[in-house]
C-alpha positions in Angstrom: 100.6 81.7 151.7 98.5 83.6 154.2 95.9 86.4 154.7 98.0 89.5 155.5 95.1 91.9 156.0 91.3 92.0 156.0 89.1 95.0 155.5 85.4 94.6 156.4 82.5 97.0 155.8 79.0 96.6 157.2 79.4 93.0 158.3 78.2 92.1 161.8 80.1 94.2 164.4 82.3 95.8 161.7 81.2 99.1 160.3 84.6 99.9 158.6 87.3 97.8 160.0 90.8 96.8 158.9 93.2 94.3 160.6 96.6 92.9 159.7 97.6 89.4 160.6 100.8 87.3 160.9 101.8 84.4 158.7 101.5 81.7 161.4 99.8 81.9 164.8 97.3 84.7 165.5 95.7 84.8 168.9 92.8 87.2 169.2 91.6 88.2 172.7 88.8 90.4 173.8 85.6 90.6 175.8 82.4 88.8 174.9 80.5 90.4 171.9 83.7 92.2 170.9 83.7 90.7 167.4 86.0 87.8 167.7 83.6 85.2 166.2 82.5 87.6 163.5 86.2 88.1 162.5 86.7 84.3 162.2 83.5 84.1 160.2 84.6 86.9 157.8 87.8 84.9 157.1 85.7 81.7 156.6 83.5 83.5 154.0 86.5 83.4 151.6 86.0 79.7 151.4 82.3 79.2 152.2 80.3 82.3 151.3 76.9 82.7 152.9 74.6 85.5 154.0 71.6 86.3 156.1 69.9 89.6 157.0 71.4 89.5 160.5 74.9 89.6 159.0 74.5 93.2 158.1 75.8 95.8 160.6 72.8 96.9 162.6 74.2 100.3 163.4 74.5 101.0 159.7 71.0 99.7 159.0 69.5 102.0 161.7 69.9 104.8 159.2 68.1 102.9 156.5 65.6 105.8 156.0 68.4 108.0 154.7 70.7 105.4 153.2 68.8 102.4 151.9 65.5 103.5 150.3 66.9 103.7 146.8 69.8 101.3 147.2 69.9 98.1 149.2 72.7 97.6 151.8 75.7 95.6 150.8 78.7 94.0 152.6 82.3 94.4 151.3 85.2 92.3 152.5 88.7 92.8 151.0 91.3 90.1 151.6 95.0 90.9 151.0 97.0 87.7 150.5 100.7 87.4 150.7 103.0 84.7 149.5 106.8 84.3 149.1 107.9 82.3 146.0 111.4 81.1 145.2 112.8 81.3 141.7 114.1 77.7 142.4 110.7 76.2 143.2 109.2 75.2 139.9 106.3 73.2 141.6 104.8 76.1 143.6 101.3 76.5 142.3 100.5 79.5 144.5 101.2 82.0 141.7 98.6 80.2 139.5 96.0 80.4 142.3 96.7 84.1 142.9 97.0 85.2 139.2 93.4 86.6 138.8 94.0 88.8 141.8 97.5 90.2 141.3 98.1 93.9 140.6 100.5 95.4 138.1 103.2 96.1 140.7 102.7 93.2 143.1 105.8 91.2 142.5 108.4 93.8 143.2 109.9 93.1 146.6 112.5 90.3 147.0 114.8 88.7 149.5 118.3 87.6 148.6 119.1 84.3 150.5 122.6 83.3 151.6 122.7 80.5 149.0 122.2 83.0 146.2 118.6 82.2 145.4 116.0 85.0 145.2 112.6 85.0 146.9 109.8 87.2 145.6 107.0 88.5 147.8 103.7 88.2 145.9 100.6 90.2 147.0 97.1 89.6 145.8 93.9 91.4 146.7 90.4 89.9 146.6 87.3 92.1 147.0 84.2 90.2 147.9 80.9 92.1 147.6 77.5 90.8 148.7 74.7 92.6 146.9 71.1 92.3 146.1 70.1 91.0 142.7 69.3 94.0 140.5 66.2 92.1 139.2 64.4 92.6 142.5 65.8 96.1 143.4 62.5 97.7 142.4 60.5 95.3 144.5 62.8 96.1 147.4 62.4 99.8 146.9 58.6 99.4 146.8 58.5 97.5 150.1 60.8 100.0 151.9 58.7 103.0 150.6 55.8 101.7 152.7 57.5 102.1 156.1 58.6 105.2 158.1 62.2 105.9 159.0 61.7 104.9 162.6 60.2 101.5 161.8 63.4 99.6 162.0 61.8 96.3 163.0 59.6 96.3 159.9 62.7 97.2 157.8 64.5 94.1 159.1 61.5 92.0 158.2 61.6 93.3 154.7 65.4 92.7 154.4 65.0 89.1 155.6 62.4 88.5 152.9 65.0 89.5 150.3 68.1 87.7 151.8 67.8 84.8 149.5 68.3 87.2 146.6 71.6 88.3 147.8 74.8 86.8 146.4 78.6 87.3 146.5 80.7 88.6 143.6 84.4 88.8 143.4 87.0 91.0 141.7 90.6 91.9 141.7 90.7 94.7 144.3 93.6 96.5 142.5 92.0 96.6 139.0 88.3 95.9 139.8 88.4 93.1 137.2 85.6 90.7 137.8 86.8 87.2 138.8 85.2 83.8 138.9 83.8 82.7 142.2 85.8 79.5 142.2 89.0 81.4 141.6 88.4 83.2 144.9 86.8 80.6 147.1 89.3 77.8 146.2 92.5 79.6 147.1 92.5 78.4 150.7 91.2 75.3 152.3 89.7 76.8 155.5 88.7 74.7 158.5 86.4 76.2 161.2 86.1 74.6 164.6 83.5 76.5 166.7 83.3 77.0 170.4 80.0 75.0 170.7 81.5 71.7 169.7 81.6 68.1 170.6 84.3 65.6 169.9 82.4 64.4 166.9 82.3 68.0 165.4 86.1 68.2 165.6 86.5 64.6 164.3 84.4 65.5 161.2 87.1 67.9 160.2 89.8 65.2 160.6 87.7 62.9 158.4 87.5 65.7 155.8 91.3 65.7 155.8 91.4 61.9 155.1 88.9 62.3 152.3 91.1 65.0 150.8 94.1 62.6 150.8 91.9 60.1 149.0 91.2 62.5 146.2 94.9 62.8 145.2 95.3 61.0 141.9 97.7 58.3 143.1 95.6 57.6 146.2 92.3 57.6 144.3 93.5 55.0 141.8 94.9 52.8 144.5 91.6 53.0 146.5 89.6 52.2 143.4 91.7 49.1 142.9 91.3 48.2 146.6 87.5 48.4 146.2 87.6 46.1 143.2 89.7 43.6 145.2 87.4 43.8 148.2 84.4 43.3 145.8 86.0 40.1 144.4 86.7 38.7 147.8 83.2 39.4 148.9 81.8 37.7 145.8 83.9 34.6 146.6 82.2 34.5 150.0 78.7 35.2 148.8 78.7 33.7 145.4 76.1 31.0 146.3 73.7 33.6 147.5 74.2 35.7 144.3 73.6 32.7 142.1 70.4 31.9 143.9 69.2 35.5 143.6 70.1 35.5 139.9 68.1 32.3 139.2 65.1 33.6 141.3 64.9 36.9 139.3 65.6 35.4 135.9 62.6 33.1 136.2 60.3 36.0 136.6 61.8 38.5 134.1 59.4 37.7 131.3 56.4 37.6 133.6 56.8 41.3 134.6 57.8 42.5 131.2 61.6 43.1 131.6 62.5 40.9 128.6 60.6 43.1 126.3 62.9 46.0 127.2 66.0 43.8 126.5 67.1 44.1 130.2 67.4 41.6 133.0 68.4 41.8 136.7 72.0 41.2 137.5 73.7 40.7 140.9 77.0 42.1 142.1 78.8 43.6 145.1 80.4 47.0 144.8 81.7 48.3 148.2 81.5 52.1 148.1 82.6 53.0 151.6 83.9 56.6 152.1 87.6 56.6 153.1 86.8 59.3 155.7 83.9 57.2 157.1 86.3 54.2 157.4 88.9 56.2 159.2 88.7 56.1 163.0 90.8 57.5 165.8 91.2 55.3 168.9 93.2 55.7 172.1 95.6 53.3 173.6 96.2 53.1 177.4 99.9 53.8 177.9 100.1 51.4 180.9 98.3 48.3 179.7 98.3 48.8 175.9 94.5 48.1 175.5 92.6 50.2 172.9 89.2 51.8 173.4 87.1 53.9 171.0 87.6 57.7 171.2 84.0 58.1 172.4 85.0 56.3 175.6 87.7 58.9 176.3 87.2 62.3 178.0 85.8 65.1 175.9 88.7 67.4 176.7 91.3 64.9 175.6 89.3 64.1 172.5 89.2 67.8 171.5 92.9 68.0 172.1 93.7 64.9 170.0 91.6 66.1 167.0 93.0 69.7 167.1 96.5 68.3 167.2 95.8 65.9 164.3 94.4 68.8 162.2 97.6 70.7 162.7 99.9 67.8 162.0 98.2 66.4 158.9 99.4 69.5 157.0 102.9 68.0 157.1 102.0 65.2 154.8 99.2 66.6 152.7 100.1 68.3 149.3 99.0 71.9 149.1 99.8 72.6 152.7 100.6 76.2 152.0 96.9 76.9 151.3 95.6 76.0 154.7 93.9 78.1 157.3 92.6 76.8 160.7 90.0 78.9 162.5 89.8 77.7 166.1 87.3 79.3 168.4 87.9 79.1 172.2 90.1 76.0 172.3 89.9 76.2 176.1 86.4 74.7 176.0 86.4 71.3 177.7 90.2 71.6 178.1 92.0 71.5 181.4 94.1 74.7 182.1 97.3 72.8 182.1 96.5 71.2 178.7 95.6 74.7 177.3 99.0 75.9 178.4 100.7 72.8 177.0 98.9 73.0 173.6 99.8 76.6 173.0 103.3 76.2 174.2 103.6 73.6 171.4 101.9 75.8 168.8 104.2 78.8 169.7 107.2 76.5 169.3 106.1 75.5 165.9 105.4 79.1 164.9 108.8 80.2 166.1 110.4 77.4 164.0 108.2 78.3 161.0 106.8 74.8 161.1 103.1 75.5 161.4 102.6 74.9 157.7 99.3 76.9 157.8 97.9 80.1 159.2 96.0 79.6 162.4 93.5 82.1 163.9 92.5 81.5 167.6 90.0 83.4 169.6 90.2 82.9 173.4 89.1 84.1 176.8 91.8 82.0 178.5 94.6 83.6 180.5 96.3 80.2 180.4 96.6 80.6 176.6 97.5 84.2 176.6 100.2 83.6 179.2 102.1 81.3 176.8 101.0 82.4 173.3 103.5 85.1 173.1 103.1 88.9 172.9 104.0 89.0 169.2 101.2 86.6 168.3 98.4 88.4 170.2 95.8 90.8 169.0 93.4 92.7 171.2 89.9 93.5 169.9 87.1 95.5 171.4 83.7 96.8 170.3 83.6 100.6 171.0 80.1 101.6 171.8 81.0 105.0 173.1 82.3 106.9 170.0 80.3 108.7 167.4 81.0 105.9 165.0 80.3 102.6 166.8 82.8 100.1 165.5 85.4 97.5 166.4 88.9 98.5 167.4 92.0 96.2 167.2 95.6 96.4 168.4 98.5 94.1 167.4 100.6 93.7 170.5 103.6 93.3 168.3 103.0 96.8 166.9 102.1 98.1 170.4 105.6 97.2 171.6 107.5 98.6 168.6 109.7 101.5 169.8 109.2 104.7 167.8 109.9 107.3 170.5 113.7 107.8 170.6 116.6 106.0 172.1 115.3 105.1 175.6 113.5 102.1 174.1 110.7 102.0 176.7 108.6 99.6 174.8 111.4 97.1 174.2 112.1 97.0 178.0 108.4 96.7 178.8 108.1 93.8 176.3 111.0 91.9 177.8 109.5 92.4 181.3 106.0 91.3 180.3 107.4 88.3 178.4 108.7 87.0 181.8 106.0 88.2 184.1 102.7 88.2 182.1 101.6 85.0 183.7 98.2 83.4 184.1 97.1 85.7 186.9 98.4 88.9 185.3 97.0 88.0 181.9 93.5 88.7 183.2 94.1 92.4 182.4 94.1 91.5 178.7 90.5 90.4 178.8 89.1 93.1 181.2 87.4 96.4 180.3 89.2 98.2 183.1 92.4 97.4 185.0 93.6 98.2 188.6 97.4 97.8 189.0 98.5 97.4 192.6 101.9 96.8 194.2 101.3 93.8 196.5 99.1 91.1 197.7 97.3 93.0 200.4 95.8 95.5 198.0 94.9 92.8 195.5 93.1 90.7 198.2 91.2 93.7 199.7 90.3 95.5 196.5 87.1 93.6 195.7 85.9 94.4 199.2 86.8 98.1 198.7 85.1 98.2 195.3 81.9 96.7 196.8 81.9 99.4 199.6 82.5 102.1 197.0 79.7 101.0 194.7 82.1 100.0 191.9 80.9 96.7 190.7 83.7 94.2 190.2 81.8 92.0 187.9 79.6 94.5 186.0 82.5 96.8 185.2 84.6 93.8 184.1 87.6 95.0 186.2 90.9 93.1 186.6 93.0 93.7 189.7 96.6 92.9 188.9 99.4 92.6 191.4 102.7 93.6 189.8 104.9 92.7 192.8 106.7 96.0 193.1 106.8 99.4 191.5 107.5 98.5 187.9 104.1 99.9 186.8 105.6 101.4 183.6 106.0 98.0 181.9 102.3 97.1 182.4 101.0 100.5 181.6 103.0 100.4 178.3 100.6 97.7 177.2 97.8 100.4 177.1 99.9 103.4 176.1 98.2 104.6 172.9 96.5 101.3 172.5 93.6 101.5 170.0 91.7 99.2 172.3 91.2 101.8 175.1 91.0 100.6 178.7 91.0 102.7 181.8 94.0 101.9 183.9 94.1 102.8 187.6 97.5 102.6 189.3 97.3 102.3 193.1 100.8 102.8 194.5 102.5 103.8 197.7 104.1 107.3 198.1 106.7 105.8 200.5 107.2 109.2 202.2 109.9 109.0 204.8 108.3 110.4 208.0 110.9 109.1 210.5 114.7 109.2 209.7 117.6 109.4 212.1 115.2 110.0 215.0 113.6 113.1 213.3 110.0 113.4 212.0 109.4 115.2 208.8 106.9 118.2 208.5 103.4 118.1 207.0 104.2 120.6 204.3 106.9 118.3 202.9 104.4 115.4 202.9 101.8 117.4 201.0 104.2 118.7 198.3 106.5 115.7 197.9 106.1 113.8 194.6 107.8 110.4 194.7 110.3 109.7 192.0 108.5 106.7 190.6 105.2 108.6 190.4 106.8 111.5 188.7 108.3 109.2 186.1 104.9 107.6 185.4 103.2 111.1 185.0 106.0 112.2 182.6 105.9 109.0 180.6 102.2 108.4 180.2 100.4 111.5 178.9 97.2 109.6 178.3 93.7 110.4 179.6 92.8 106.7 180.3 95.5 106.4 183.0 95.2 107.6 186.6 97.5 107.4 189.7 96.2 107.2 193.3 98.5 107.3 196.3 98.2 108.1 200.0 97.2 111.6 201.0 96.1 111.5 204.6 99.5 110.9 206.3 100.2 107.3 205.3 103.3 106.2 203.4 101.9 102.8 202.5 98.6 101.1 202.1 98.7 99.6 205.7 99.4 102.8 207.7 96.9 104.8 205.5 94.3 102.1 206.2 94.8 102.5 210.0 94.7 106.3 209.7 91.5 106.1 207.7 89.8 104.2 210.6 91.2 106.2 213.5 87.8 107.8 214.3 86.2 104.4 214.9 87.7 103.2 218.2 86.4 99.6 218.0 87.6 99.1 214.4 90.9 100.8 215.1 91.6 98.5 218.0 90.7 95.4 216.2 92.7 96.4 213.1 95.8 97.5 215.2 96.0 94.2 217.1 96.1 92.0 214.0 99.8 92.1 213.3 101.2 93.5 216.6 102.9 91.4 219.3 101.1 90.2 222.3 102.9 92.7 224.5 101.9 95.6 222.3 98.4 94.2 222.0 98.0 93.9 225.8 99.4 97.4 226.2 96.9 99.0 223.8 94.1 97.1 225.6 95.2 98.8 228.8 95.9 102.3 227.6 94.1 102.6 224.3 95.5 105.1 221.7 96.4 107.8 224.2 99.8 109.1 223.4 100.4 110.6 226.8 99.5 107.4 228.6 101.9 105.4 226.4 104.6 107.8 227.3 103.8 107.7 231.0 103.6 103.9 231.2 106.4 103.0 228.8 108.4 101.3 231.6 105.7 98.7 231.9 106.5 97.3 228.5 108.7 94.3 228.1 112.3 94.7 227.4 112.0 93.8 223.7 109.2 96.1 222.8 110.3 99.1 225.0 113.2 100.4 222.8 111.1 100.1 219.6 108.3 102.2 221.1 110.5 104.7 223.0 112.4 105.6 219.7 109.1 106.5 218.1 107.6 108.2 221.1 110.6 110.4 221.5 110.7 111.4 217.8 107.0 112.2 217.6 107.0 114.0 221.0 109.8 116.3 219.5 107.7 116.8 216.3 104.7 117.9 218.4 106.9 120.4 220.3 108.1 121.8 217.1 104.6 122.0 215.5 101.8 122.1 218.1 99.2 122.8 215.4 99.5 119.3 214.2 99.6 117.6 217.6 96.7 115.2 216.9 98.1 114.3 213.4 101.5 113.5 214.9 100.0 111.4 217.6 98.1 109.4 215.1 101.2 109.0 212.9 103.0 107.5 215.9 100.4 104.6 216.1 100.3 104.3 212.3 104.1 104.0 212.2 104.1 101.3 214.9 101.3 99.4 213.1 103.3 99.5 209.9 106.4 98.2 211.6 104.6 95.0 212.6 102.5 94.7 209.4 105.2 95.1 206.8 106.4 91.5 207.1 102.9 89.9 207.0 100.8 92.2 204.7 99.0 89.3 203.1 98.1 87.8 206.4 96.7 91.1 207.6 94.5 91.3 204.5 93.3 87.8 205.0 92.5 88.4 208.6 90.4 91.3 207.6 88.5 89.4 205.0 87.7 86.4 207.3 86.5 88.8 210.0 83.0 89.6 208.7 82.3 92.2 211.3 85.6 94.0 210.7 85.3 93.8 206.9 81.7 95.2 206.9 82.5 98.2 209.0 86.0 99.1 207.8 86.5 102.5 206.1 88.1 102.6 202.7 91.1 104.9 202.5 90.3 108.2 200.7 92.9 107.7 197.9 91.4 104.4 197.0 87.9 105.8 197.0 89.1 108.6 194.7 90.7 106.2 192.3 87.7 103.9 192.1 85.4 106.9 191.5 87.6 107.9 188.5 87.7 104.3 187.3 83.9 103.8 187.3 83.0 107.1 185.7 81.9 106.6 182.1 84.4 107.5 179.5 
């Protein structure tokens, strides 16, 4: 049995919000203040209802002057619960729990199993409404009448003074039939483990589990008998003391007047220790077998132990189908490797249908998102830019469901991301904006370029993701029509072929050519939150465009050019600078290994200049850019690192125009 859907109105970040969930593991990702904790709390309210004035949606309350002078605000949460029952299972009590909330046509779907048995899908809907007691409505109206529409602070003060008169009522959402509070709040046993926790906080939940075992009738009787047995043993040990106390008190009974009331003081021992308080978890050293208290163990491992135990205890406790675990930021205090290991384990249980409970997890951890599985993840965001400020959500399972024909783009993208959405690339799931780049050089230098362009890396919450090639479409598909809108900047190489078979292409071809992979991206992603930037000043890749962008600064140009080139070429440029004619004239001075490489390019660009004298300067620059790219292409990461560690070069380097243009688009407000 699990919560299939929740609809929330006017609670915390949620103005009018609906979200569907999975039966087992649900991993919810999003930025800070996006509504993740509020969502878990809304689920928790089904088991432990509470309310305070600050729980009301503030954007809704801002209009109190028009909305809430005659009627007080209220919160409505509707829970849709799904359960599959088998006609062969006569001990399943789920239908009894759900009975007050079933609709007329809610047991219609069924699944025929291979063994001939029939499974029925049961759906129930609970509507929980938090309203002000009608007895004090006139008092509320009188207080609100005293303040002006713009006095929101005073209105909140009034609302807080009435919060203790708010209460929750429940009904069948299908029929609006009023239901008893217990019928709603006792359907699920919900455990909430918050992010601000200690090992003791988590251990309390484990103790609650042990106490729940003790309440089962068979266990309760056995424990009562054990207490009697312990009491008898203790009396044997302390009988002499009890006898002395009895004689002492008996001698004074009449003196203080107890005898007149026909009572006397009697001595006994009745141990009444809570089973949960008696239960302890300890750790054993795997090398030496000694045992130490859990408090002597590391906080991260203690959290891991207790979370694991909460999950596993459902296998032996009756009523395990009625369990929900709300786990907020499990990465707190936990080493990244252990985060990965824990969720690999949870995902395995989920795939094998052995979780035995519904689990909701909120996280900021790319280690967790990298292993949790696309089908288990949900993105959530708080949209402050629309006319109606509200939370948005996107199931990644639904995001990658193909509905656009036979090419199955989403299926291919999902398979790719399942393999390559690792810890580093998972950062884009948590960012507000994303820059996709081909290789390591762009990824390393992008923070520097962003700083130079006034595009704050931290303030804008931007993730720079290296995809290791040109398969941008798989990553962009993650945001194609996603309800959680993110701006996606794709920085890619045009890979224009300037030099082929000893001939140099013309500038008109360069300006009009549209690379095949860019054309495919433009055709595939007709969305306004996606933008492509590629070289436009003569370069074919990031490296040669970077050189061309700095050609007017001789000192920077020389320093940059010499990073990847051989010593022979480096010495040659020291001697003759970037003078095309001098290179041609002094070519024989080059060593035998470098000479053929340079001559081939000199001859080709000399011919291009003869054919198009109007672009003489551009072709001469392209000669040096081509030569630079030849040496840099095998060590692009090293070139980027050399730039970053050279503070003087990094501070004065010019950012290529196509990157400047892309960053300007990215940092513009939506």
